[in-house]
C-alpha positions as CSV (number, residue, x, y, z in Angstrom):
1,G,-7.1,7.1,-16.2
2,V,-9.9,4.9,-16.7
3,T,-11.9,7.1,-19.3
4,R,-8.7,7.1,-21.5
5,L,-9.0,3.6,-22.2
6,F,-11.8,4.4,-24.8
7,T,-11.4,5.6,-28.0
8,T,-14.9,7.1,-28.0
9,P,-17.1,8.8,-25.6
10,K,-18.9,6.5,-23.1
11,H,-21.1,7.1,-20.1
12,L,-20.3,8.1,-16.3
13,V,-22.7,7.4,-13.5
14,I,-21.8,9.7,-10.4
15,S,-23.3,10.9,-7.1
16,A,-24.5,14.3,-7.1
17,I,-22.6,14.7,-4.0
18,E,-19.1,13.9,-5.0
19,H,-16.1,16.0,-3.8
20,E,-15.2,18.5,-6.6
21,A,-12.3,16.6,-7.3
22,V,-14.4,14.1,-8.8
23,I,-17.4,15.7,-10.3
24,E,-15.4,18.6,-12.0
25,P,-13.4,16.3,-14.1
26,C,-16.6,14.7,-15.0
27,L,-18.3,17.9,-15.9
28,W,-15.3,18.6,-18.3
29,L,-16.0,15.1,-19.8
30,E,-19.3,15.8,-20.4
31,K,-18.3,18.6,-22.3
32,Q,-15.8,16.5,-24.4
33,G,-18.7,14.4,-25.4
34,W,-19.1,11.6,-22.8
35,K,-22.5,11.2,-21.2
36,L,-22.9,11.8,-17.4
37,T,-25.5,11.3,-15.2
38,L,-25.6,12.9,-11.7
39,V,-27.3,10.5,-9.2
40,S,-29.6,12.7,-6.4
41,P,-29.5,11.4,-2.8
42,D,-32.1,11.4,-0.6
43,K,-32.8,14.4,1.7
44,N,-30.5,12.8,3.9
45,G,-27.8,12.7,1.4
46,L,-28.2,8.8,0.8
47,I,-27.3,7.4,-2.4
48,T,-29.5,4.6,-2.7
49,P,-28.7,1.1,-4.6
50,E,-31.5,1.2,-6.8
51,A,-30.8,4.9,-7.8
52,V,-27.7,3.6,-8.9
53,R,-29.1,0.7,-10.8
54,A,-31.5,3.1,-12.5
55,A,-28.9,5.3,-13.5
56,M,-26.7,2.8,-15.4
57,T,-27.1,1.8,-19.1
58,T,-25.1,-0.7,-21.4
59,E,-22.6,2.0,-22.0
60,T,-21.6,3.2,-18.2
61,V,-18.0,2.4,-17.9
62,L,-17.5,4.0,-14.4
63,V,-19.9,4.1,-11.6
64,A,-18.3,6.7,-8.6
65,V,-19.7,7.0,-5.0
66,M,-18.0,8.7,-2.4
67,T,-17.6,6.4,1.0
68,A,-18.6,9.5,3.1
69,N,-19.5,13.0,2.5
70,N,-16.9,15.8,3.4
71,E,-19.9,18.4,4.2
72,I,-22.9,17.0,5.7
73,G,-21.4,13.4,7.2
74,T,-23.5,10.7,5.6
75,I,-21.8,7.4,5.1
76,Q,-23.3,5.6,2.1
77,P,-24.0,1.9,1.4
78,I,-20.8,0.9,-0.7
79,R,-21.2,-2.7,0.0
80,E,-24.6,-2.7,-1.4
81,I,-23.9,-0.3,-4.4
82,A,-20.8,-2.7,-5.4
83,K,-23.3,-5.7,-5.5
84,V,-25.4,-4.0,-8.1
85,I,-22.7,-2.9,-10.1
86,R,-21.4,-6.5,-10.2
87,A,-25.1,-7.7,-11.0
88,E,-24.6,-5.3,-13.9
89,R,-21.4,-7.0,-15.3
90,K,-22.8,-10.3,-15.3
91,N,-25.6,-9.2,-17.3
92,R,-23.2,-7.8,-19.9
93,N,-21.2,-10.5,-19.1
94,N,-17.8,-8.4,-18.7
95,H,-15.6,-6.8,-16.2
96,L,-17.5,-2.9,-16.7
97,P,-18.6,-0.5,-15.1
98,Y,-15.5,-0.1,-12.9
99,F,-16.7,1.0,-9.3
100,L,-14.6,4.0,-7.7
101,T,-15.2,5.3,-4.1
102,D,-13.6,8.8,-3.0
103,A,-12.8,7.3,0.7
104,C,-10.9,10.5,2.1
105,Q,-13.2,11.4,4.5
106,A,-13.8,7.6,5.9
107,P,-10.7,5.7,7.3
108,R,-11.2,7.1,11.1
109,A,-15.1,5.6,10.6
110,V,-15.2,2.7,8.4
111,D,-13.5,-0.6,7.6
112,L,-12.2,0.0,4.1
113,A,-11.1,-3.5,3.6
114,V,-11.2,-3.5,-0.1
115,D,-12.7,-7.0,-0.6
116,K,-15.5,-6.4,1.7
117,L,-16.2,-3.4,0.1
118,G,-16.2,-4.7,-3.5
119,V,-14.4,-1.5,-4.9
120,D,-12.2,-1.5,-7.7
121,L,-10.9,1.5,-7.3
122,L,-10.1,3.3,-3.6
123,V,-8.8,7.0,-3.2
124,L,-7.2,8.4,-0.1
125,N,-5.2,11.1,1.5
126,G,-3.1,11.9,4.7
127,S,-4.6,15.4,5.7
128,K,-8.1,14.0,6.9
129,I,-6.5,11.4,9.1
130,Y,-3.9,13.0,10.9
131,G,-1.4,12.1,8.5
132,P,0.9,14.5,6.2
133,K,-0.5,16.9,3.9
134,G,0.5,16.4,0.1
135,I,0.0,12.6,0.0
136,G,-2.9,10.2,-1.3
137,A,-3.0,6.9,-2.3
138,L,-5.1,4.8,-4.7
139,F,-6.1,1.6,-5.0
140,I,-6.4,-0.7,-8.3
141,R,-7.8,-4.0,-7.6
142,R,-5.9,-6.6,-9.9
143,G,-7.0,-6.6,-13.0
144,V,-8.5,-3.0,-13.5
145,N,-6.7,-1.4,-16.3
146,I,-6.2,2.3,-16.3
147,E,-4.1,4.5,-18.4
148,P,-1.6,6.8,-16.2
149,L,-1.8,10.7,-16.4
150,L,1.7,11.5,-15.6
151,L,4.4,9.7,-18.0
152,G,8.0,9.6,-17.0
153,G,9.9,7.3,-14.9
154,G,7.7,4.9,-14.6
155,Q,7.5,5.1,-10.6
156,E,4.2,3.5,-8.6
157,A,3.7,0.6,-10.9
158,G,4.0,3.1,-14.1
159,Q,0.7,4.7,-13.0
160,R,2.4,7.8,-11.6
161,S,5.5,8.9,-12.6
162,G,8.1,11.0,-10.8
163,T,10.2,10.8,-7.6
164,S,8.2,9.1,-4.9
165,N,7.6,11.1,-1.5
166,V,8.9,8.5,0.6
167,P,8.2,10.3,3.7
168,G,4.7,11.2,2.8
169,I,4.4,7.5,2.1
170,V,5.6,6.1,5.6
171,G,3.3,9.0,7.2
172,L,0.4,7.8,5.6
173,G,0.8,4.4,5.8
174,E,1.5,4.9,9.6
175,A,-1.6,6.8,9.9
176,L,-3.8,4.6,8.2
177,M,-2.2,1.8,10.7
178,I,-3.4,4.3,13.7
179,C,-6.8,4.7,12.3
180,A,-7.5,1.0,11.9
181,R,-6.2,0.5,15.7
182,E,-8.0,3.4,17.2
183,R,-11.3,3.5,14.7
184,E,-13.6,2.1,17.4
185,A,-12.7,3.6,20.3
186,E,-12.8,7.2,18.3
187,K,-16.2,6.1,17.2
188,A,-17.1,5.2,20.9
189,K,-16.2,8.6,22.1
190,L,-17.0,10.8,19.0
191,T,-20.2,9.7,18.3
192,P,-22.1,10.5,22.0
193,L,-20.4,13.7,21.9
194,R,-21.5,14.8,18.3
195,D,-25.2,13.5,19.4
196,F,-24.8,15.9,22.2
197,L,-24.1,18.9,20.4
198,A,-27.0,18.4,18.0
199,T,-29.2,18.0,20.4
200,E,-28.7,20.6,22.5
201,I,-28.3,23.1,19.6
202,T,-31.7,21.9,18.5
203,K,-33.0,22.4,22.2
204,K,-31.4,26.2,22.6
205,I,-32.4,27.1,19.1
206,P,-35.5,25.2,18.0
207,E,-35.7,26.6,14.2
208,A,-32.3,24.7,13.8
209,F,-32.0,21.4,11.9
210,I,-29.5,18.6,11.1
211,N,-28.2,17.8,7.5
212,G,-27.1,14.4,6.7
213,D,-28.1,10.8,7.9
214,P,-29.1,11.0,11.4
215,T,-27.4,7.6,12.3
216,N,-25.0,6.9,9.3
217,R,-22.8,9.4,9.6
218,L,-18.9,10.4,10.4
219,P,-18.7,10.3,14.1
220,S,-17.0,13.8,14.0
221,N,-19.1,16.0,11.4
222,L,-22.4,17.6,12.5
223,H,-23.9,19.7,9.5
224,L,-26.6,22.3,10.7
225,T,-29.0,25.0,9.2
226,I,-30.3,28.1,11.0
227,P,-33.0,29.6,8.8
228,G,-32.9,33.2,8.2
229,L,-29.2,34.0,9.3
230,L,-26.1,34.1,7.3
231,G,-23.8,31.2,8.1
232,E,-20.9,33.1,7.2
233,Q,-21.7,36.0,10.0
234,L,-22.1,32.9,12.7
235,V,-18.5,31.8,11.5
236,I,-17.3,35.3,12.1
237,E,-19.1,35.6,15.4
238,L,-18.3,32.3,16.8
239,S,-14.5,32.6,15.6
240,A,-14.2,35.9,17.7
241,K,-15.0,33.8,20.8
242,N,-12.1,31.1,19.6
243,I,-15.0,28.7,18.5
244,F,-14.0,27.6,14.9
245,C,-16.5,26.0,12.4
246,S,-17.2,26.4,8.8
247,V,-19.8,27.2,6.1
248,G,-18.5,24.1,4.1
249,S,-15.8,22.4,2.4
250,A,-12.2,24.0,2.3
251,C,-11.8,22.2,-0.7
252,S,-14.2,24.6,-2.4
253,V,-15.2,28.3,-2.9
254,F,-19.0,28.7,-3.2
255,G,-20.7,31.3,-5.3
256,T,-23.5,32.4,-4.3
257,G,-26.3,30.0,-3.3
258,G,-24.2,27.7,-1.2
259,S,-22.9,24.0,-2.1
260,R,-23.7,21.7,-4.4
261,T,-24.2,19.0,-1.9
262,L,-26.8,21.0,-0.2
263,R,-28.7,22.1,-3.0
264,A,-28.5,18.2,-4.0
265,I,-30.6,17.3,-0.9
266,G,-33.1,19.8,-1.4
267,L,-31.9,23.1,0.6
268,T,-32.8,26.2,-1.3
269,P,-30.2,28.8,-1.9
270,Q,-31.3,31.0,1.4
271,L,-31.1,27.7,3.6
272,A,-27.8,26.5,2.0
273,E,-26.0,30.3,2.9
274,S,-27.6,29.7,6.6
275,S,-25.6,26.4,7.2
276,L,-22.7,25.4,9.3
277,R,-20.3,22.8,9.8
278,F,-18.7,21.9,13.0
279,S,-15.6,19.0,13.2
280,L,-15.1,17.5,16.2
281,D,-11.5,15.9,17.0
282,L,-9.9,13.6,19.4
283,K,-9.2,16.4,22.0
284,T,-13.0,17.6,22.1
285,T,-14.9,17.3,25.3
286,K,-18.2,17.8,26.5
287,S,-17.2,20.9,28.0
288,D,-15.9,22.5,24.6
289,L,-19.3,21.6,23.3
290,K,-21.4,23.4,26.1
291,K,-19.5,26.3,25.2
292,V,-20.2,26.3,21.5
293,V,-23.9,25.7,22.3
294,T,-24.0,28.8,24.8
295,A,-21.8,31.2,22.5
296,L,-24.2,29.9,19.5
297,A,-27.3,30.4,21.3
298,K,-26.4,33.7,22.3
299,I,-24.9,35.0,18.9
300,V,-28.3,34.0,17.1
301,T,-30.7,35.8,19.8
302,K,-28.2,39.1,19.2
303,I,-28.4,38.7,15.2
304,R,-32.3,38.1,15.3
305,A,-32.8,41.5,17.8
306,F,-30.2,43.7,16.0
307,E,-28.5,42.8,12.8
308,P,-30.0,42.4,9.3
309,K,-30.8,38.8,8.1
310,I,-31.5,37.4,5.0
311,K,-34.9,36.4,4.0
312,K,-36.6,33.3,5.7
313,D,-37.7,30.9,3.2
């Protein structure tokens, strides 16, 4: 919607670990003549304000950095990045660039008060917060102009025409209120459980290592790599024991070489394909996690002893 305001191509700055729903449209715009800069994260998946500052030019009209990564769980310093963008506007003496953040993963872990964050555009959805699927929300700061992508009856302030999904809207609103009310209690419960799982896995499987920021990460997320083993095979073996994890985002279909996010933090294609993501929820217990650790350690031992394995890096 922002890019449709301009009659000639400008410049976009986005992090290299954005969700496919953000990065793919930007790659398409690049083919249409727009200039695109992908900001690389550090080894923990962190996008620094300094890196964003260095990426902007006088032609930059939009900066996009997700609040929290859906694969490795790293939470970004959105407020600090917003300060850098405001400084750029002051230097230009205008209202650009706009700042967009994909906050779909964040409501259960981060206070999303937009005035505190300093963002212009913020995206949410229901499926990541125990809300209804197929419903989302877009915050647009007053004074920010975007062109609608869907035209028709002018519903939703003219930004998305079509009959409003009232049950979905109510469900999303209720889910967000529950998140705000229970956020601190959920973090207090899940953070030590996540850290317990990380500690026990790396103790039982010493070659395993954790991906993502060690502290600034989603309480419900643990992403790890076990060099020399295929993540897909581990997922299959674990599922046979009623333990369910994934090799990455459910929103993407990876080709060979693993995910874009894992490559961006420096993992080789082989290591990316040797990775797993565990997600904890409100019903997860320490007893559950002990079973995961025991099962995973036995599976790794079995595979290393008897089954083909990919070449180690």
